[in-house]
C-alpha positions in Angstrom: 16.0 28.8 16.5 14.5 25.4 17.4 12.9 26.7 20.6 10.7 29.1 18.5 8.7 26.0 17.3 8.5 24.1 20.6 4.7 24.7 20.7 4.4 22.8 17.4 5.0 19.5 19.2 1.4 19.8 20.4 0.2 19.4 16.8 1.3 15.8 17.0 0.7 15.2 20.7 -2.9 16.5 20.9 -4.4 13.9 18.5 -2.6 11.1 20.3 -4.0 12.3 23.7 -7.5 12.7 22.1 -7.3 9.1 20.7 -6.6 7.8 24.2 -9.4 9.9 25.8 -12.0 9.0 23.2 -10.8 5.4 22.7 -10.8 4.6 26.5 -13.5 6.9 27.8 -15.7 7.5 24.8 -18.3 4.9 25.8 -18.9 6.9 28.9 -19.6 10.1 26.9 -22.5 11.3 25.0 -21.9 11.3 21.2 -22.1 15.1 21.0 -19.5 15.5 23.8 -17.1 13.1 22.0 -17.6 14.8 18.7 -17.1 18.2 20.2 -13.9 17.2 22.0 -12.4 15.7 18.8 -13.4 18.8 16.7 -12.1 21.4 19.2 -8.8 19.4 19.5 -8.5 19.6 15.7 -9.3 23.3 15.7 -6.5 23.9 18.2 -4.1 21.8 16.1 -5.1 23.7 12.9 -4.4 27.1 14.6 -1.0 25.8 15.8 -0.2 24.5 12.2 -1.1 27.9 10.7 1.1 29.6 13.3 4.0 27.2 12.5 3.6 27.9 8.8 3.5 31.7 9.2 6.6 31.7 11.4 8.5 29.3 9.2 7.7 30.9 5.8 7.7 34.5 6.9 9.9 34.9 9.9 12.6 32.3 10.7 12.5 29.7 8.0 14.9 31.4 5.5 18.6 31.4 6.0 20.8 34.5 5.3 21.2 33.3 1.7 17.4 33.4 1.2 17.1 29.6 1.2 14.4 27.8 3.2 16.3 25.6 5.7 15.3 22.4 7.6 14.8 22.9 11.3 14.9 20.1 13.8 12.4 21.1 16.6 13.6 18.2 18.8 15.4 14.9 18.2 16.4 12.2 20.6 17.9 8.7 20.2 15.4 5.9 20.7 17.2 2.7 19.6 20.8 2.1 18.8 22.0 -0.6 16.5 25.7 0.2 15.9 28.1 3.1 16.6 26.6 4.9 13.6 23.2 3.4 13.0 20.4 4.4 15.4 16.7 5.2 15.3 15.8 8.7 16.5 12.4 10.2 17.2 11.9 13.9 16.5 10.1 16.6 14.6 11.5 18.0 11.4 10.3 21.1 9.7 11.0 22.1 6.1 8.8 23.6 3.3 7.0 20.3 2.4 6.4 19.2 6.0 5.1 22.6 7.0 2.8 22.6 3.9 1.5 19.1 4.9 0.8 20.3 8.4 -1.5 22.9 7.0 -3.2 20.5 4.5 -3.7 17.7 7.0 -5.1 19.9 9.9 -7.3 21.9 7.5 -8.9 18.9 5.8 -9.2 17.0 9.0 -10.9 19.9 10.8 -13.4 20.1 7.9 -14.1 16.4 8.2 -14.5 16.5 11.9 -17.0 19.3 11.6 -18.8 17.7 8.7 -19.0 14.4 10.6 -21.0 16.0 13.4 -23.9 16.1 11.0 -23.2 13.2 8.7 -22.5 10.6 11.4 -25.2 11.8 13.8 -27.0 8.8 15.2 -24.5 6.3 14.0 -23.7 3.4 16.3 -20.0 3.8 17.3 -20.0 7.6 16.9 -17.4 8.0 19.7 -15.3 5.1 18.2 -15.3 6.9 14.8 -13.9 10.1 16.3 -11.3 8.1 18.2 -10.2 6.6 14.9 -10.1 10.0 13.2 -7.8 11.2 16.0 -5.5 8.2 15.6 -5.3 8.8 11.9 -4.5 12.4 12.4 -1.7 11.5 14.8 -0.3 8.9 12.5 -0.3 11.2 9.4 1.1 14.2 11.2 3.9 12.0 12.7 4.7 10.7 9.3 5.2 14.1 7.7 7.4 15.6 10.5 9.6 12.5 10.9 13.3 13.3 11.2 14.4 9.9 9.7 13.1 7.3 7.4 12.6 4.6 10.0 10.5 7.0 12.1 8.5 7.7 9.0 8.0 3.9 8.5 6.7 3.5 12.0 4.0 6.1 11.4 3.6 4.8 7.8 2.4 1.5 9.3 0.2 3.3 11.9 -1.5 5.2 9.0 -2.2 1.8 7.5 -3.8 0.6 10.8 -5.9 3.7 11.0 -7.1 3.3 7.5 -8.0 -0.3 8.2 -10.1 0.7 11.2 -11.9 3.5 9.3 -12.6 1.4 6.2 -14.1 -1.4 8.4 -16.0 1.0 10.6 -19.3 -0.6 9.4 -17.9 -4.0 10.5 -21.3 -5.7 10.3 -21.2 -5.3 6.5 -19.2 -8.1 4.8 -18.2 -5.8 2.0 -16.6 -3.3 4.5 -14.7 -6.1 6.2 -13.5 -7.5 2.9 -12.5 -4.0 1.7 -10.5 -3.2 4.9 -8.6 -6.5 4.7 -7.9 -5.9 1.0 -6.5 -2.5 1.7 -4.4 -3.7 4.6 -3.0 -6.7 2.8 -2.2 -4.9 -0.5 -0.5 -2.0 1.3 1.4 -4.4 3.6 2.7 -6.2 0.6 4.0 -3.0 -0.8 5.4 -1.9 2.6 7.5 -5.0 2.7 9.5 -3.7 -0.2 9.6 -0.3 1.4 11.2 -1.9 4.5 13.7 -3.8 2.5 14.7 -0.6 0.7 15.1 1.2 4.0 17.4 -1.5 5.4 19.4 -1.6 2.1 19.9 2.1 2.1 20.8 2.3 5.8 23.2 -0.6 5.6 25.4 1.2 3.1 25.0 4.8 4.4 25.0 4.0 8.1 22.1 6.4 8.8 18.4 6.8 8.7 18.5 10.5 9.1 16.8 12.6 6.3 19.1 15.6 6.7 22.2 13.4 6.5 20.9 11.3 3.6 20.0 14.3 1.4 22.8 16.7 2.4 25.2 18.0 -0.2 23.2 16.5 -3.1 22.9 13.1 -1.4 26.7 12.7 -1.3 26.7 10.0 1.4 24.3 7.9 -0.6 26.2 8.2 -3.8 29.7 7.6 -2.3 28.7 4.8 0.1 27.1 2.7 -2.7 29.6 3.6 -5.5 30.6 0.5 -7.5 28.2 -1.8 -5.7 25.6 -3.4 -8.1 23.2 -6.3 -8.4 21.8 -7.7 -11.6 23.1 -4.8 -13.7 21.6 -2.1 -11.4 23.4 -0.1 -8.7 22.4 -1.0 -5.1 21.3 2.6 -4.6 18.9 2.2 -7.5 17.5 -1.0 -6.0 17.0 0.6 -2.7 15.2 3.6 -4.2 12.9 1.6 -6.4 12.0 -0.7 -3.4 11.2 2.4 -1.4 9.1 3.8 -4.2 7.2 0.5 -4.3 6.1 1.2 -0.7 5.0 4.7 -1.8 3.2 3.2 -4.9 1.2 0.9 -2.6 0.1 3.7 -0.3 -0.7 6.0 -3.2 -2.5 3.3 -5.1 -0.4 3.3 -8.2 -0.5 0.4 -10.6 -0.4 -2.5 -9.9 -1.2 -1.7 -6.3 -4.2 0.4 -7.1 -6.9 -2.2 -6.5 -7.5 -1.4 -2.8 -8.5 2.2 -3.2 -11.9 1.8 -5.0 -13.0 -0.8 -2.5 -11.9 1.4 0.4 -15.0 3.6 -0.3 -16.9 1.1 1.9 -15.9 3.3 4.9 -17.8 6.4 5.9 -17.7 9.1 3.3 -16.1 11.8 5.5 -13.3 9.3 6.2 -12.9 8.7 2.5 -12.5 12.5 2.1 -9.8 12.6 4.8 -7.8 9.4 4.1 -8.4 8.5 0.5 -8.5 11.9 -1.1 -6.4 14.5 0.7 -3.9 13.0 3.0 -3.1 9.3 3.3 -2.9 8.6 -0.5 -0.4 11.4 -1.0 2.0 9.8 1.4 3.7 8.1 -1.5 4.1 11.5 -3.2 5.5 13.0 0.0 7.9 10.1 0.3 9.4 10.7 -3.2 9.6 14.4 -2.5 11.3 13.9 0.8 14.0 11.7 -0.8 14.1 13.6 -4.1 17.8 14.6 -3.9 18.7 10.9 -3.6 16.5 10.0 -6.5 17.8 12.8 -8.7 21.6 12.6 -7.9 21.8 8.9 -7.0 19.2 7.0 -9.1 17.9 9.3 -11.9 16.7 6.2 -13.9 14.2 5.4 -11.1 12.7 8.9 -11.6 12.0 7.9 -15.2 10.3 4.7 -13.9 8.2 6.8 -11.5 7.2 9.2 -14.3 6.0 6.4 -16.6 4.3 4.5 -13.8 2.5 7.7 -12.9 1.6 8.6 -16.5 0.2 5.1 -17.3 -1.7 5.0 -14.0 -3.2 8.5 -14.7 -4.6 7.4 -18.1 -5.7 4.0 -16.8 -7.7 5.4 -13.9 -9.2 8.2 -16.0 -10.5 5.6 -18.5 -12.0 3.5 -15.8 -13.6 6.5 -14.1 -15.5 7.2 -17.4 -17.5 4.0 -17.0 -18.3 3.8 -13.3 -21.7 4.5 -11.9 -21.1 4.6 -8.1 -20.2 8.2 -7.4 -17.7 7.4 -4.7 -15.9 5.0 -7.1 -15.7 7.6 -9.7 -14.0 9.9 -7.2 -11.8 7.0 -6.1 -10.4 6.5 -9.6 -10.2 10.2 -10.0 -8.0 10.3 -6.9 -5.7 7.6 -8.3 -5.4 9.6 -11.6 -4.6 12.9 -9.8 -2.1 11.3 -7.5 -0.5 9.8 -10.6 -0.2 13.3 -12.0 1.8 14.4 -8.9 4.2 11.4 -9.1 4.7 12.0 -12.8 5.5 15.6 -12.1 8.2 14.5 -9.6 9.5 11.9 -12.1 10.1 14.4 -14.9 11.6 17.0 -12.6 15.2 18.0 -12.2 16.8 19.9 -9.4 16.8 23.6 -8.7 15.4 26.7 -10.5 13.3 26.3 -13.6 14.7 22.8 -14.1 13.0 21.8 -10.8 9.6 23.0 -12.0 8.2 19.4 -11.8 8.9 19.1 -8.1 7.2 22.4 -7.3 4.3 21.6 -9.6 3.8 18.2 -8.0 3.7 19.7 -4.5 1.5 22.5 -5.7 -1.0 20.1 -7.2 -0.9 18.1 -3.9 -1.9 21.3 -2.1 -4.7 22.3 -4.4 -6.0 18.7 -4.9 -6.4 18.2 -1.2 -9.1 20.9 -1.0 -11.1 20.3 -4.2 -11.0 16.5 -3.8 -12.0 16.7 -0.2 -14.8 19.0 -1.3 -15.9 16.5 -3.9 -16.1 13.7 -1.4 -18.0 15.7 1.1 -20.4 16.8 -1.6 -20.8 13.2 -2.5 -21.6 12.5 1.2 -24.3 15.2 1.2 -25.8 13.7 -1.9 -25.8 10.2 -0.5 -27.2 11.6 2.7 -30.1 13.1 0.7 -31.0 10.3 -1.7 -29.7 7.2 0.3 -27.8 5.8 -2.6 -24.4 5.8 -4.2 -25.6 5.1 -7.7 -26.0 7.7 -10.4 -29.0 5.8 -11.8 -30.8 6.7 -8.5 -30.0 10.4 -8.9 -30.9 13.2 -11.2 -32.5 16.7 -11.1 -31.0 17.6 -7.8 -29.8 21.0 -8.8 -32.9 22.8 -7.4 -33.1 20.6 -4.3 -29.4 20.7 -3.1 -28.4 24.2 -4.2 -25.4 24.6 -1.9 -24.1 21.1 -2.7 -24.6 21.8 -6.5 -22.7 25.1 -6.4 -19.8 23.8 -4.3 -19.6 20.6 -6.4 -19.5 22.8 -9.5 -16.6 24.8 -8.0 -14.7 21.6 -7.3 -15.5 20.4 -10.8 -14.0 23.5 -12.4 -10.9 23.1 -10.2 -10.2 19.5 -11.0 -11.0 20.1 -14.7 -8.4 22.9 -14.9 -10.8 25.7 -15.8 -8.9 29.1 -15.7 -9.2 31.1 -12.4 -9.8 27.9 -10.4 -7.0 26.4 -8.3 -6.5 23.2 -10.3 -5.7 25.2 -13.4 -2.6 26.7 -12.0 -1.2 23.6 -10.5 -2.1 21.2 -13.3 -0.8 23.7 -15.9 2.7 23.6 -14.2 2.7 19.8 -14.3 1.9 19.7 -18.0 4.5 22.4 -18.6 7.2 20.4 -16.8 6.2 17.2 -18.7 6.2 19.1 -22.0 9.8 20.4 -21.4 11.3 17.0 -20.3 9.3 14.3 -22.1 6.8 15.0 -24.9 5.4 11.4 -24.8 4.5 11.7 -21.1 3.0 15.2 -21.8 0.6 13.8 -24.5 -0.5 10.9 -22.1 -1.1 13.4 -19.3 -3.0 15.8 -21.6 -5.3 13.0 -22.8 -5.9 12.0 -19.2 -6.6 15.6 -18.3 -9.3 15.7 -21.0 -10.8 12.5 -19.7 -10.8 14.0 -16.2 -12.9 17.0 -17.5 -15.2 14.6 -19.2 -15.9 12.1 -16.4 -16.2 14.8 -13.8 -18.7 16.7 -15.9 -20.5 13.5 -16.5 -20.7 12.9 -12.8 -22.0 16.4 -12.1 -24.6 16.3 -14.8 -25.9 12.9 -14.0 -26.4 13.9 -10.4 -27.9 17.4 -10.7 -29.5 17.4 -14.2 -29.9 14.6 -16.8 -33.4 13.5 -15.7 -35.8 14.2 -12.9 -36.3 11.4 -10.5 -39.2 10.5 -8.2 -37.7 10.1 -4.7 -39.4 8.3 -1.9 -38.1 10.9 0.5 -37.8 14.5 -0.8 -34.1 15.3 -0.9 -33.1 18.4 1.1 -29.9 20.3 1.9 -27.9 19.1 4.8 -27.6 21.1 8.1 -25.0 23.7 8.9 -22.5 21.2 10.3 -22.3 19.7 6.8 -22.9 22.8 4.7 -20.2 25.1 6.4 -17.3 22.8 5.5 -18.5 22.6 1.9 -18.5 26.4 1.7 -15.0 26.8 3.3 -13.5 24.1 1.1 -15.1 25.6 -2.0 -13.4 28.9 -1.2 -10.1 27.1 -0.8 -10.7 25.1 -4.0 -11.1 28.3 -5.9 -8.5 30.5 -4.2 -5.6 28.1 -3.3 -4.2 28.5 -6.8 -3.5 32.2 -6.2 -0.9 31.4 -3.6 2.6 32.1 -5.0 3.5 28.5 -4.2 6.9 28.6 -5.9 8.0 31.2 -3.3 7.6 28.6 -0.6 8.2 25.1 -1.9 10.9 24.2 -4.4 13.3 21.3 -4.9 16.3 23.2 -3.6 14.6 25.6 -1.1 15.3 28.6 -3.3 12.1 30.6 -4.1 10.9 30.4 -7.7 8.5 32.7 -9.5 5.8 30.8 -11.3 5.2 31.8 -14.9 2.3 30.4 -16.8 3.3 28.7 -20.1 0.5 30.0 -22.2 1.2 27.6 -25.1 0.7 24.7 -22.7 -2.1 26.4 -20.8 -4.2 27.3 -23.8 -3.8 23.7 -25.1 -4.8 22.2 -21.8 -7.8 24.5 -21.4 -8.9 23.6 -24.9 -8.7 19.9 -24.2 -10.6 20.3 -20.9 -13.3 22.3 -22.5 -13.7 19.7 -25.3 -14.1 17.0 -22.6 -16.6 19.1 -20.7 -18.5 19.9 -23.9 -18.8 16.3 -25.0 -20.0 15.4 -21.5 -22.5 18.2 -21.6 -23.8 17.0 -25.0 -24.2 13.4 -23.7 -25.5 13.9 -20.2 -27.2 17.3 -19.7 -30.5 15.6 -20.7 -31.3 12.0 -20.9 -30.8 10.5 -24.4 -29.8 7.3 -26.1 -26.4 8.4 -27.4 -24.3 7.2 -24.3 -25.8 3.7 -24.6 -25.2 3.7 -28.4 -21.5 4.7 -27.9 -21.1 2.0 -25.1 -22.7 -0.6 -27.4 -20.4 0.3 -30.3 -17.3 -0.3 -28.2 -18.9 -2.9 -26.0 -15.8 -5.1 -25.5 -13.6 -2.1 -24.5 -16.4 -0.6 -22.4 -16.9 -3.9 -20.6 -13.2 -4.2 -19.8 -13.0 -0.6 -18.6 -16.2 -1.0 -16.5 -14.6 -4.1 -14.9 -11.4 -2.1 -14.2 -9.5 -4.2 -16.9 -9.9 -7.2 -14.6 -7.0 -6.3 -12.4 -8.8 -7.6 -9.3 -9.4 -10.9 -11.0 -5.8 -11.0 -12.1 -4.6 -10.4 -8.6 -6.9 -13.1 -7.3 -5.6 -15.5 -9.9 -2.0 -14.7 -9.0 -2.8 -15.0 -5.3 -4.7 -18.3 -5.4 -3.0 -20.2 -8.3 0.6 -19.0 -8.0 1.2 -17.7 -4.5 -1.1 -20.1 -2.6 -1.0 -23.2 -4.8 2.6 -23.0 -6.0 4.8 -21.0 -3.7 2.9 -21.3 -0.4 2.0 -24.9 -1.0 5.6 -25.9 -1.6 6.7 -24.0 1.5 3.9 -25.6 3.5 4.9 -29.1 2.2 8.5 -28.5 3.2 7.4 -27.2 6.6 5.2 -30.3 7.2 7.7 -32.8 5.8 11.0 -31.6 7.2 10.5 -28.9 9.9 7.5 -30.5 11.5 8.9 -34.0 10.7 12.1 -33.2 12.6 10.3 -31.9 15.6 7.9 -34.9 15.5 10.9 -37.3 15.4 12.3 -35.6 18.5 8.9 -36.1 20.2 8.7 -39.8 19.1 12.2 -40.5 20.5 11.3 -38.8 23.8 8.0 -40.6 24.0 9.7 -44.0 23.3 12.3 -43.3 26.0 9.5 -42.3 28.4 7.6 -45.5 27.7 10.8 -47.6 28.3 11.6 -46.0 31.7 8.1 -45.2 33.0 7.8 -48.6 34.7 10.5 -47.4 37.2 7.9 -45.0 38.4 5.0 -47.5 38.6 3.9 -46.7 42.2 4.0 -50.3 43.3 5.9 -50.7 46.6 6.6 -54.4 46.0 8.2 -53.6 42.7 10.3 -50.8 44.3 11.5 -53.3 47.1 12.4 -56.0 44.5 14.4 -53.5 42.5 16.1 -52.3 45.6 16.9 -55.9 46.7 18.3 -56.8 43.2 20.3 -53.6 43.2 21.7 -54.3 46.7 22.6 -57.9 45.7 24.4 -56.7 42.6 26.4 -54.2 44.7 27.3 -56.9 47.3 28.3 -59.4 44.6 30.2 -56.8 42.8 32.0 -55.5 45.9 32.7 -59.1 46.9 34.2 -60.0 43.6 36.4 -56.9 43.7 37.5 -57.8 47.2 38.5 -61.4 46.3 40.5 -60.1 43.3 42.3 -57.6 45.5 43.2 -60.3 48.2 44.4 -62.7 45.5 46.8 -60.1 44.2 
C-alpha cells in the first residue's frame, strides 16, 4: 500500500529544493520570478496534498475493520545508538498528519499569493520567499515524522524559520529584539522537550511513534512501571516535559510572552506561522502522543486542560485592552490554541468519550482558515492606512469593501455564530468540557464570550466607530491580495460543514458529530451578548469605553500591560538566572576551571623560563656546555674505571 503514496514525498522535498534555489540563486532573479517560482511550487504541493488526502480518506486509508490506519510511506535508519535505539527518517501518514498536510499547504499557498502584492517592492523580496519555503519544509517535515526525534529535528528547524521571518526587517531594533525573544523562549521550552524525549526513549528503547502508541501505549506503560521520582511516575515526568516543549511552541502560559512581539515580522508571515501552522505544533504534539498521555499519564492531561483553560481566559482578557490590531489577533491566537489544548486535556479515548480529541483537531482545522483570514485582512488594512493602531483607523467599511466583508465572515467564525465554521468546532469543545469538567466549561464559556466581544470591538473600531481623515485615501488591495481573502473567507464559512468526525478521531474509528443543543444555545447566547456589548460601545464613538476603563483603572492597566508577565520574566532572568545562578556558575568557572588551567599554564611557563637558556643561540655558551658535559663524562668514566680496577 505504501507505494500508492510515493508521490507524496514531493510535498516535503519540493519546498526544500525551492529554499536552496531561492536562497542561493534568488539574488540573480527578478523579484517577480522568485515570487512566482515559490508560489507555483506551493501550488504543486497543495495539489499533491489534496491528492494524498483524497486517497487516504476515501480509497486506501481504512482497514477492513473500518479503522483509519497509519501508513509508513518510507522509513530508513539514519543513526543507531544501541541494538534497539536508533533514529529513523521517514514519512508517516495517519488522519492528523494528512489533515495537517492540507492545512499547511492551503494556508501557505494563500500566503504566497497574497505576498506577491503585499511584499511588492520590499528589499529582500527573494529572501522572504526563500524563508517561506524553508518554513514550509520544516513544518511539513514535522507533521509527517515517523518518530519523535525526527519531529524534534524539524521542530527546531521551524524555530529557526520563525526567527528568520520575524527578523525579516532586521534594520528595525524591535524586529531583532522580537526574533531573539521568540528564539530564546522557545529554545528554553525545547530543552525540556528534549529531556522528555531522552527520558521516554531510555525506558522504552524506541523513538518510533507507531511503537510508542501501539496497543494503548503498552510499551510505555510496561517499561516505566514502578519507576518514580519525587512522587510521580517517570512516564508522567517524561510526558509533562514533552508538553512543556509544546507549550513553548504554542505560546501557552508562562511561555506565551514571545508571540505578541513576533508580530514585528511581515503580516503574511504572521498569518502563516503565528496563526495557522507553527503555533499549533504543540497541539499536534499532544495529539500525536495522545494514547501515551491517556493510558500512561492521565494526570498530565488534567494539567494540560487547566493550563489551556487559564491561558484561554488570560489571553482573552488581555486582547480586550490592546489597540494594535496585530497584537489583538496574537492574543486571540493564544486563546484559541488554548481552547484546542484544553479540549485534548478533557478528552478520553474512543467513541463519544473521545469527543474532546476530535473537537480539538476540528477547531485546529477551522481556526487555521479564519485566523489566517483575519491576519491577511489586517495586512490589507495596514497596507491601506499605514498603521497598526486602531486609533488611526475608522470608517473604512465603504473604502475597503472586500476586506470588510471577509473580515466580518472571519469574525462570525471565531465568535461562534451559527452556520459559520467556528460554531461547529467550538461547540464540540464546549460540549466535551461540559461532560468532563464543569469548572473548565465555565472558564471556556466566559473566554468565548470575551472572544466575541474583543473581535467585534476590533471590527467596529476599524470599519465604523468614527470617520478619519487620511493623508492618503485608503483603497482596496489588488487581486493578488484580494483573491486569497475571498478563498479563505469561503473556507472560514464552509469548513465547519465537513463531517470531521468521520475522518479524525482518537482511535481512528469514524464518529458522527451531534450538536449538543443545550451547550450550543448557551454558547451562542454568550457570544451574542459579547457582540452586543461591543456593538453598543464601539459602533459609534462615545465616552462609555473610557468611563468603564477609568472605573476599573487598576485592572485595566494590568490587563493592558499583559499582567506584567514580560517584566516578571525580565526580573527572573536578570536577578535570579543571571545574578544568582549564572553569576555563581561564572565564579566557579573563573575560580576553579579557569584557575586550574591557568595553573597548568603557569607551571609550563616557569619550566620554559628555566630551560630556555639552553636554547640561547650563543655558540660560545653551547661550546662551554659541551666542554663541561664532556669533562663530566670523562671524570665519571675515569672514576668508574678506577673502581673497577681496584676490585
